[in-house]
N, C-alpha and C positions, 0 to 999 in steps of 0.2 A: 363670458368675456366682459371685462370692465376697463375703464380708463379714468385717469385722474387729471382734472384740469384746474387751472388757477381759480381761486374763489371769485374773482371779479370778472370771470368770462361769462359772456351772455350765453344762455342755454341754446338758443337758436344757431349759434356759431359752432357748436360741438357736434350737431347731428350729422352733418355730411361726412365728417372725418370718421365717426363711428360706423356709419353705413359702408363706407369704402373699406375700412378694416375688416369688417364682417364679410363683405363680398370677397375679399382675397381668401378668406378661409373657407367659403362656400362657393366655389367657382362655378358649380354646375347650374345653379339657378339663381334668379334675382328674388329676393324677398319682397313682400308687400309691406310698406312702411306705414305703421299705425301709430299716430302720436296726438297729443293734445295741442291746442292752439298755441301754447307758450313756446313749443319746440319748433314751430313752423313759421316761415315768412313767405311772402310771395316769391322772393329771390330763391328760396330753398325749394319750393314747389317747382319753379321753372327749371332749376338745375336738375332736380330728380327726373323731371319729364324728359329733359335733354339726354340724361344718361340711361333712359329706358326703364325707370322704376315706377311702379304703381304705388299709390299712397291713399290713405284715409286719414284725415285730419279734422280736428274740431274747428268749426267755422266761427270767425269773429263777426257775427252778423251786425252787432252794434256799430261796427266801423264801416259798414258798407253805405252806399248812397241812399238817400231817403226815397228816391224813386224805386230802387231795387227792393227796399224793405216794404214799400207800398204794394208792389207787385206780389211779393211773398204773402203778405197779409191778406190780399184780395183773393189769391187763387188757392191758398192752403185752407182746407175746411177746418173750422174750429171745433172738431170732434176728436175725442180721445184716440190716440195712436194714428191719426191721419198723417199720411206720408206722401210727399211729392218732390220731384226733381226739378231743379232750375238750372239753366245754363249759366256758367261762370267764365265763359270763354273771353269775355270782355276784360277779365283781369288776368287769368291764367289759361294758356292754350290747352284745349281738350278737357278742361276741368268743368265739373258741375257741382251744384250744392244739393244735398239730400236734406230736406227740412221735415221735421216731425213735430206735431202738435201733441202735447200731453196735458191732460186736464189736471192731474196732481201738480205738475210743474207750473201750470197757469195760476193755480191757487197759491202756491208758494211765491211765485214771481209778483203776483198782485199784492199780497201782504207787504212784501219788501218795497214795491213800488209806491204803495200808499204811505208807508213810513218815510220814504225819501221825499215825497212831495210835501208832506206835512212839515218835516224838518226844514225844508227849503223856505217855506213860507214863514216859519218861526224865526229863522235867521234874517230874513228880509225885514221882518217887523222891527228887528233890532239893529238894522243896517250892518249886518255882519256877513261875511262870506263863508264863514265856517271852515272847517278842515275837510277837504275832499267832499264837499256837499255837491251832489250830483246836478241838481237843477238850478243852481246859482251861477250867474255869470256876470262879469264886469259890464258896466253900463258906460255909454259915452256921455251921459248927462252928469253935469257937475254936482247937482244937488241930490242925485240919486246914484250912488257908486255901484250898487248891485241890483240886478233885476232877475226875474224868473225866466228860465230858459224854456219857453213854450214849445219851440221846435223840437228840442231834445225830449220834451215830455211826450209829444205826439209820436215821435220816432220810437221811444222806448216802449210806449203802450202797445204799439202795433206788433212787437216782438214777444209780448207776454206769453209764456207757455210753449214757445218755439225753440227748438235746438237744431242747429245746422251742422252738417258734415261735408267737407270739401273732398272730392275724389276725382281721379282721372280714369277710374275703371268704368267702362261703358255698362249701361244697364243691361245690355244683351248678354254680358259675361257674368255680372253680379247684380242681383236685385237690390233695390233700395233697402228692403228689410235686412238683407244679408250685410249690407254696408254698416247699418246701424248696430247689428249684432256683433260684428267684428270689432267695432269701435268700443263697445261696452266691455270687451275683454280686458280693456286697459286697467279695470279695477284690480287685477292681479299685480300689475306694476305699481299702482298706488298703494296697495296693501304692503308689498315688499319694501317700498320706499319708507313707508311709516314704521315698519318693523326694524328697518336698519337704523333709523334715527332713535327709537325708543328702546326696544328690547336689546338690540345689539350695541347700542350706545356709540353709533358711528360718529355723532356729534355731541358735544363740541370736540374738535380735533386739538388736543393739547400738545402739539409737536410743532417744531419750527423747521427742521430740515426736510427736504423733499424725500429723502430716503426713509425717514421715520414715518412721514405722512402716508407714503405709498404702502409701507408695511401695515399701518393701521387700517387703511381702506381694504387691503387684500385680506386681512384677517376677518374683517366684518363681512366681506363679500363671500368668503368661504364658509363662514358660519351661517350666512343666509341660504347658501346652496344646501348645506346639511339640513337646515330647517325645512326648506321646500321639499327635500327628498323625503324626509319623514312624513311630511304632510301628504305626500302622494301615496303613501303606503296604506294598506287596509286598516280600518280603525281598530281592529282586534290585535293588531301586531304591536303597536306602541301605546295602546290605551284608547280612550274615546276620541273620536275625530274632533278636532278643534281645540283640544287641550294639550296637544303635543309640545307646544312651545313652553307651557308651564313646567312640563317635565324636563324639557330640554334645558331649562335654566338651572336644574338640579345637578348638572354636570359640575365638575370642579372648575375652578378658574383656569383660563388658558395660560399655559406657561409658554412664553415666547422666547426662544434663543436666537438672538442675531449674532451670527458668526461672520464678522467682517473679514473678508478675503481681498485679495488685490483687485480682482476683476468683478466681483459681484457680492451680493449679500444673501446669505442662505437663511431662509426662515423655516424654523422647525416648530411645529405646533403639537404639543402633547395633550390629548384629551384623556381624562380618567373618569369613568362612570362611577358615581358614588351611590346611585339609586336606580333601580330598574325602572324602565319607562312604563311598565305595566303596574307598578305599585301606586 
């Protein structure tokens, strides 16, 4: 199932519509919604809770209060793969945050943190704000237009190596480790998104009318489905695992016939195999 929205539509405003459309097709059960932080807002989480949905979403820990960050920093052990839950009910009813500390993530975050601090001081030496410099903020002093944001530095340093996941699923039903594991399955979605943009050339969309744009997206989505279907098959059936798409591109170009009728547009897609997948 797919949907097309206007290019200037905020992603967070599309999620609820898609969930409700999906629910109409799968009436017997309610799905658990797993999404990254960009797709969710506090309003969306409250609405999903009101409609009886369970969700797992990436937490925006940097946007939380300093006191809350200090609590996480104090109670979460700084050992690799340490996991702990914290109440989030002061923000969203019945919600909690699962926090995990990762040593490899800490090392990566620390390197980036040190670079940002160094860049901030270099900009301040030149009395410049820079472009999107993290630790530089405006000053109220006339002779010193910009100053170093010490409070933000302390706040950021306490979150190094920590990743959070907001959920309304009780720990008695699903453990914290399982919450993290379910969220990590999102890499399949990211992979499909990248494939649609690159291999399937979903962008740029060089069309103007809604009819043509929808046809273009439909074709890309169908090609993605075919690719994922081939990926799910045994490696010996279509060649070595992981190389299916290279062979998939050896198909002839898609011939699209748009037959305009009074009430609808028929889209006929002809695929012609020019080389065996096993070659």
